[in-house]
N, C-alpha and C positions, 0 to 999 in steps of 0.2 A: 408238628411243623418241622420241616427240614431246614436247619440253620445254615446249610451249605448254600441256600438260595442267595443270602446276602453277599457272600463272597463271590458267587457266580455273577450276580448282577453288577457288582463293582468291576469285575474283570471284563464283562461285556461292555460296560460303559467306557472303560479305558481303551478297549480294542476298537470300539466304534469311533472314538476320536482319532485314533492313530491309523485307521484303515479306510481308504476311500474307494475300495473295490465294491461295486454295487451289489453283487451277488452275496458276498459275505455280510454286508450290512443288512440285507434282507433276511438272511439266516438268523442273525442276532435279533432282529426285530421279532421274528417268529418265536424265537426262544423266550424272549421277554414276555410275549403274549401267553405262551404256555405256562410260564412261572406265575403270571398274574392269575390265570384261570385256576391254577392249582392252589391259590391262596398264599403264594410265596412272598407277596409284598406285605411286609409287616412294619418295618421301621421307616423313619423319614429318609434314611439313606437308601433303602430299597426303592422307594418311590422316586427318589432323585435319579438314581442310575437307570431305572426303567424309563423315565422321561428322557434322559440323555440319549439313550439308545433309540427310542421311537422318534425323537425329534429329527433324527437323521434318516428316517424312513422316506417313503415316496408318496404315500397316499394321504388324502384328507383325513381319513379315519385314524391313521397313525399319528398325525399332528394333533388331532383333537384328543386322543387318548394320552399323548405325551403332555398336553396342556393340563389335563385332569391330574395326571400323576405329579407334575411339577407343582401345581397348586397344593395338592395334598402334602407333598414333601415340605413346601414352604410353611404351610399352616401347622405342621408338626415340628417346626423349628429348624429346618435345613435352610440356612440363609442363602446358600449357593443356588437354590432352586428358583428364587425370584427372577433372576436374569434368564434362566431356562424357560420359565413360564412366559416371559415377554417374547423370547425368540420363537417359542412354539405357537403363540398367538399370531405373531407376524407370519410365520410359515403357513399356518392355516388360512389366514386372510389372503395371502398371495396365491395359494392353491385355488382359492375360490374366485380369483380374479379381482380382488378388492385391494385397496391401498393398505399397506401395513400401518400399524399404530405407533410402534416404538422406534422403528428405523434400525432394527437389528440385522436385517438381511441385505447384503450387498447383491445387487442384481446387475447383470450385463444386458444393457438395452442398446441395440444398434452399435455394438462394439465399445460401449462406454459404461464404466462402472458407476452405479448410482444407488441411492436408497429410495428413489422415487418409483411409483407414486406413494405418498405418505399422507396419513390423516393429520392435517395441520392443527386440528383442534386438541390434540393430545399435548399437554404441557411438559416442559422439561422437568417440572416437579414430579409429575407422574412417572416420567422416565427414571428419575433418580430413585423413586420408591422401588422400582424394579431393577435397580443397579445398572441402568443403561445410561450411557453418556448423553449430554444434551444434543439436540438435533444438529447444531452447527458443528459439533465435534464429529458426529457420524458422517455428515456431508464432507467434511475435510478428510476423514479417513477413506471415503470412497474416492475422492480426488487423488489422494496419495496412492491408493491401489491402482488407479488408472495410470498415473505417472510411472509407477514401478513396472507395470506391464508393457508400457511403451519402450522402456529401457532394455527390456529383454530381447 
């Protein structure tokens, strides 16, 4: 096993968060998939960073794979992965045209920032398990984002 995969995955994750250029994001997603196929995901951290990169992909398959990687990382003890799992699940649902569960994704609908549509049956206790703020906080954050964008 090539131990350099762990360092590379961490670097790819950090780059993915700092870079919003779509083509470079897709290149990083491809590299993570190559590492996964090569058996390079070994530690909880490896799975966490792989999820972090794929969560910023564009396809339903990338979101689903990111969710699997995030859950694997979380079950192996990587606490940061729980919120990534919630975000991946929400992105997957939105990509499928369904309401998000946790309210992690801010969407721009008719020039207004919102977290809607959202599955109202998910409780704030479940959100807390995934380290996601309560629904009222998420809605308030969306409203704040809307105000900030109007001021620009």
